[in-house]
N, C-alpha and C positions, 0 to 999 in steps of 0.2 A: 461185224464191221470193225475195221482197224481203229486203234486208238489214235486220236488226233494229238499232235503236239502243238501247244500254244504257249506264248510267253506268260510270265507270272502276272503281269498287269492285266492282260486280257482275261486270264483265268479268274483273277480276283473280281474283276468287273462283272463277269458272267455269274459268278457265285453270288455277288451282291444283288444283281438284278433278279436272279432266280429266287433268292430268299425274299426279296421285296414282293414278288408275285406269289409267294407261298408254294413254290415248285422246286423240284430238283433241277439241276442243270440240264440233264437230258430232256426232261419234260418241258423246261423253259425253251430250249433250243427247238424242240419239235413245234411248240406253239409259235415261235418266231418264224419258223420255216413255213407253216401254214398261213400265217398272216402275210408273208412276203408273196406266196403263191396267189393269194386273193388280190393283193395289190397289183401284181403283174397282170392278172386276168382283167381287173378293172381298168388298168391302163390300156390294155389291148382293146377292150370294148369301147373305151372312150375315144381312142384313135379311130376306130372303125366308124363310130357314131359321127365324129367330126367330118370324116371323109365323105360319108354318105349324105349327111345333111348339108354339106358344103357344095354338093353337086346339084345345080339347079334342075337338071333333067330328072334326077332321082326324086327331088322334092316335088316337082310338077307331077310326076307319075304317082307318087303317094297321094297328093292332093286330089288327083283325078279319080283314084280308086276309093279313097276313104273320106274325101272332103277336106278342104283347107281349114285353117284355124278361123274361128269366128272373131270378128273385130270386137274389141271391148268398147262399151259405150263411153263416149266422151262427156264427162260431167264437170261440174265445178270443183269437185274434190280432186286434189292432187296429193301425191305422196309427200310426206314431210321430209 
């Protein structure tokens, strides 16, 4: 892989962050890249979840297949 050129401030920041994590800069950047990939996957999954659960026809089909949510009993206790 080709070397990256970055300004001194960014380099120093990355070195400090890596040192705080007990990692080399390349290992720290690899860890950050993996975390960002996970975040992107979670964001995509959340968007799909919201789209699917926001569609009444999809929710009705799910409820028909698997049963809808049970209603919680209404008692005297309320959340504080």
